[in-house]
DRENLOVO-312480 format. One record per residue (C-alpha): residue number from 1; residue in three letters; x, y, z. Coordinates in nm, 3 decimals, decimal comma. Layout:
N
 num residuo    east   north      up
 NUM     ala       X       Y       Z
...
***
This chain:
253
 num residuo    east   north      up
   1     met  -1,469   0,483   0,849
   2     asn  -1,151   0,593   1,099
   3     ala  -0,840   0,379   1,177
   4     val  -1,025   0,263   1,470
   5     gln  -1,339   0,132   1,275
   6     phe  -1,074  -0,016   1,006
   7     lys  -0,884  -0,229   1,330
   8     lys  -1,255  -0,314   1,381
   9     leu  -1,277  -0,486   1,091
  10     lys  -1,061  -0,751   1,139
  11     gly  -1,253  -1,107   1,172
  12     thr  -1,537  -0,922   1,051
  13     lys  -1,499  -0,968   0,654
  14     lys  -1,210  -0,987   0,443
  15     ile  -1,029  -0,667   0,351
  16     met  -1,013  -0,502   0,015
  17     met  -0,732  -0,208  -0,078
  18     leu  -0,570  -0,122  -0,388
  19     thr  -0,319   0,135  -0,462
  20     cys  -0,442   0,443  -0,637
  21     tyr  -0,204   0,758  -0,759
  22     asp  -0,493   0,992  -0,921
  23     tyr  -0,836   1,157  -0,866
  24     ser  -1,029   0,989  -1,202
  25     phe  -0,952   0,626  -1,086
  26     ala  -1,015   0,728  -0,678
  27     asn  -1,315   0,857  -0,802
  28     ala  -1,444   0,543  -1,003
  29     leu  -1,293   0,302  -0,736
  30     glu  -1,515   0,483  -0,455
  31     glu  -1,818   0,414  -0,682
  32     thr  -1,813   0,084  -0,717
  33     gly  -1,868   0,049  -0,332
  34     met  -1,646  -0,286  -0,323
  35     ile  -1,289  -0,101  -0,204
  36     asp  -1,235  -0,074   0,159
  37     ala  -0,925   0,148   0,182
  38     leu  -0,688   0,314  -0,090
  39     leu  -0,339   0,308  -0,097
  40     val  -0,137   0,587  -0,224
  41     gly   0,178   0,395  -0,253
  42     asp   0,519   0,496  -0,320
  43     ser   0,461   0,169  -0,608
  44     leu   0,386   0,507  -0,808
  45     gly   0,758   0,540  -0,874
  46     asn   0,736   0,189  -1,095
  47     val   0,377   0,229  -1,243
  48     val   0,363   0,629  -1,289
  49     gln   0,702   0,738  -1,306
  50     gly   0,879   0,441  -1,503
  51     arg   1,151   0,392  -1,237
  52     asp   1,326   0,048  -1,144
  53     thr   1,280   0,113  -0,722
  54     thr   1,041   0,352  -0,513
  55     leu   1,345   0,529  -0,371
  56     pro   1,339   0,848  -0,610
  57     val   0,993   0,927  -0,484
  58     thr   0,982   1,251  -0,307
  59     leu   0,767   1,357  -0,012
  60     asp   0,622   1,633  -0,255
  61     gln   0,533   1,407  -0,495
  62     met   0,365   1,145  -0,259
  63     ile   0,143   1,499  -0,104
  64     tyr   0,029   1,578  -0,486
  65     his  -0,071   1,226  -0,585
  66     ala  -0,220   1,179  -0,218
  67     glu  -0,395   1,505  -0,196
  68     met  -0,614   1,366  -0,532
  69     val  -0,662   1,059  -0,422
  70     lys  -0,854   1,122  -0,117
  71     arg  -1,037   1,442  -0,308
  72     gly  -1,136   1,170  -0,582
  73     ala  -1,219   0,945  -0,284
  74     pro  -1,329   1,159   0,010
  75     asn  -1,566   0,855   0,136
  76     thr  -1,310   0,598   0,125
  77     phe  -1,050   0,530   0,380
  78     val  -0,661   0,656   0,213
  79     val  -0,344   0,568   0,316
  80     ala  -0,056   0,761   0,244
  81     asp   0,299   0,610   0,200
  82     met   0,597   0,772   0,351
  83     thr   0,871   0,784   0,104
  84     phe   1,208   0,685   0,159
  85     met   1,448   0,919   0,407
  86     ser   1,094   1,123   0,496
  87     tyr   1,129   0,921   0,862
  88     gln   1,445   0,761   0,888
  89     val   1,673   1,056   0,964
  90     ser   1,567   1,176   1,297
  91     leu   1,247   1,162   1,545
  92     glu   1,156   1,529   1,503
  93     glu   1,208   1,494   1,129
  94     ala   0,967   1,204   1,112
  95     leu   0,708   1,359   1,302
  96     arg   0,730   1,668   1,101
  97     asn   0,744   1,509   0,757
  98     cys   0,455   1,275   0,875
  99     gly   0,206   1,546   1,018
 100     ala   0,248   1,713   0,707
 101     val   0,138   1,425   0,460
 102     met  -0,177   1,427   0,722
 103     lys  -0,183   1,782   0,680
 104     lys  -0,189   1,871   0,301
 105     thr  -0,363   1,572   0,187
 106     asn  -0,657   1,502   0,420
 107     cys  -0,583   1,150   0,389
 108     asp  -0,659   0,901   0,714
 109     ala  -0,326   0,740   0,764
 110     ile   0,000   0,726   0,651
 111     lys   0,196   0,379   0,621
 112     leu   0,574   0,324   0,694
 113     glu   0,796   0,040   0,599
 114     gly   1,060  -0,130   0,883
 115     gly   1,016  -0,384   1,172
 116     glu   1,057  -0,350   1,534
 117     glu   1,326  -0,134   1,491
 118     ile   1,062   0,180   1,414
 119     ala   0,780   0,048   1,667
 120     tyr   0,950   0,357   1,843
 121     leu   0,829   0,574   1,560
 122     val   0,485   0,393   1,551
 123     arg   0,425   0,440   1,896
 124     lys   0,528   0,836   1,934
 125     leu   0,295   0,915   1,645
 126     thr  -0,002   0,702   1,731
 127     glu   0,040   0,935   2,105
 128     ile   0,048   1,236   1,871
 129     gly  -0,270   1,182   1,694
 130     ile  -0,140   1,058   1,311
 131     pro  -0,253   0,697   1,255
 132     val   0,010   0,440   1,115
 133     met  -0,014   0,168   0,899
 134     ala   0,257  -0,074   0,931
 135     his   0,443  -0,287   0,627
 136     ile   0,727  -0,574   0,722
 137     gly   0,803  -0,866   0,501
 138     val   1,001  -0,743   0,162
 139     thr   0,997  -0,387   0,199
 140     pro   1,077  -0,214  -0,119
 141     gln   1,241   0,105   0,042
 142     ser   1,514  -0,177   0,148
 143     gly   1,533  -0,353  -0,153
 144     lys   1,929  -0,307  -0,234
 145     leu   1,965  -0,417   0,153
 146     leu   1,712  -0,688   0,172
 147     gly   1,642  -0,824  -0,171
 148     tyr   1,318  -0,904  -0,286
 149     ser   1,307  -1,253  -0,251
 150     lys   0,985  -1,453  -0,008
 151     arg   1,063  -1,357   0,382
 152     gly   1,013  -1,587   0,683
 153     arg   1,156  -1,904   0,539
 154     glu   1,458  -1,926   0,751
 155     val   1,406  -1,957   1,158
 156     ser   1,575  -1,603   1,214
 157     asp   1,408  -1,454   0,969
 158     ala   1,050  -1,591   1,030
 159     glu   1,103  -1,489   1,450
 160     tyr   1,213  -1,150   1,343
 161     leu   0,896  -1,111   1,148
 162     arg   0,668  -1,256   1,446
 163     arg   0,872  -0,992   1,698
 164     ser   0,820  -0,719   1,450
 165     ala   0,425  -0,745   1,379
 166     lys   0,395  -0,809   1,790
 167     ala   0,613  -0,468   1,876
 168     leu   0,401  -0,227   1,598
 169     ser   0,061  -0,371   1,719
 170     asp   0,198  -0,295   2,080
 171     ser   0,228   0,036   1,965
 172     gly  -0,005   0,110   1,803
 173     ala  -0,021   0,036   1,461
 174     phe  -0,394  -0,004   1,353
 175     ser  -0,308  -0,259   1,038
 176     ile  -0,026  -0,418   0,905
 177     val   0,095  -0,488   0,556
 178     leu   0,248  -0,856   0,495
 179     glu   0,435  -0,870   0,147
 180     asn   0,588  -1,138  -0,013
 181     ile   0,590  -1,360   0,337
 182     ser   0,566  -1,714   0,358
 183     ala   0,155  -1,817   0,365
 184     pro   0,174  -2,027   0,742
 185     leu   0,411  -1,749   0,887
 186     ala   0,130  -1,490   0,728
 187     gln  -0,124  -1,670   0,913
 188     thr  -0,002  -1,748   1,234
 189     ile   0,141  -1,335   1,226
 190     thr  -0,240  -1,288   1,161
 191     gln  -0,358  -1,524   1,442
 192     ser  -0,118  -1,365   1,675
 193     ile  -0,192  -1,006   1,701
 194     asp  -0,545  -0,829   1,739
 195     ile  -0,465  -0,590   1,444
 196     pro  -0,574  -0,664   1,059
 197     thr  -0,290  -0,804   0,858
 198     ile  -0,337  -0,703   0,475
 199     gly  -0,169  -0,948   0,233
 200     ile   0,008  -0,886  -0,097
 201     gly   0,178  -1,238  -0,221
 202     ser   0,122  -1,374   0,136
 203     gly  -0,106  -1,605   0,105
 204     pro  -0,511  -1,659   0,144
 205     tyr  -0,521  -1,626   0,525
 206     cys  -0,444  -1,286   0,597
 207     asp  -0,700  -1,037   0,703
 208     gly  -0,709  -0,891   0,408
 209     gln  -0,530  -0,802   0,019
 210     val  -0,376  -0,523  -0,130
 211     leu  -0,276  -0,506  -0,521
 212     val  -0,124  -0,261  -0,712
 213     leu  -0,398  -0,091  -0,933
 214     tyr  -0,197  -0,112  -1,230
 215     asp  -0,159  -0,538  -1,213
 216     phe  -0,508  -0,545  -1,097
 217     ile  -0,638  -0,413  -1,452
 218     gly  -0,348  -0,570  -1,652
 219     leu  -0,148  -0,235  -1,742
 220     thr   0,219  -0,356  -1,634
 221     lys   0,365  -0,532  -1,881
 222     asn   0,531  -0,809  -1,624
 223     arg   0,362  -0,835  -1,289
 224     pro   0,420  -1,063  -1,020
 225     pro   0,325  -1,402  -0,997
 226     phe   0,065  -1,336  -0,708
 227     ala  -0,088  -1,041  -0,906
 228     lys  -0,380  -1,140  -1,080
 229     ala  -0,528  -0,915  -1,336
 230     tyr  -0,906  -0,885  -1,328
 231     val  -0,926  -0,715  -1,676
 232     asn  -0,645  -0,681  -1,955
 233     leu  -0,698  -0,297  -1,974
 234     arg  -0,345  -0,336  -2,204
 235     asp  -0,545  -0,548  -2,492
 236     glu  -0,819  -0,363  -2,427
 237     leu  -0,647  -0,027  -2,477
 238     lys  -0,489  -0,186  -2,812
 239     ala  -0,810  -0,311  -2,924
 240     ala  -0,939   0,079  -2,892
 241     ala  -0,663   0,229  -3,059
 242     glu  -0,725   0,018  -3,342
 243     ala  -1,100   0,085  -3,386
 244     tyr  -1,015   0,493  -3,326
 245     arg  -0,739   0,457  -3,616
 246     lys  -1,002   0,231  -3,862
 247     asp  -1,308   0,518  -3,770
 248     ala  -1,062   0,828  -3,836
 249     glu  -0,967   0,655  -4,166
 250     glu  -1,300   0,556  -4,255
 251     asn  -1,410   0,928  -4,208
 252     val  -1,133   1,086  -4,414
 253     lys  -1,275   0,877  -4,722
***
């Protein structure tokens, strides 16, 4: 699947996306046949590196993880996050860094956080053949400035998000992540643009949903309230470790 085909999924099915950070998980998720896309998110800073924010994740680290994921899931649509300050300094640097990610990882698209203020960059990237997934609402790279509270409840913020969704769509983004936006606003945005919306904590009306893998499998300690765990791997690991120790002790005897 390419970005044009992904865009055409709007209105045909619920799009399922998960984050992923390594070869083995990517390979196993592809084998399920249930996941439409994998996002190599800079959330790896939180769930893989144990950091408080995504800001310290470097471009080289993103390339390292994204290359593994695409190798593990060669037949799955894979999107790589662009890291903090890898695309904000200048247009020239943004084009160079986005191109490097595409070239070195073999991923199918990149993802950028930001609203109408980066529409010019989305347009330029798509003009030179780099597919862009946009991301508005709660944007973790801007968390120190904007916070992490639900977006779109105030009239001015809702209007900004509506304008941003349209500007990004008009500029060539093939899809847009709506993170922690009020459900009515997410529904309005979804109905007003012709590209798929992928929700996370934004209600049931988006064209698709994305979850952080480690939340999805119940490995993280403190999941966001909207992040359902479909298996409790943390408890299963504990049970497996207990069984392993029991076997080892019995064998010693």
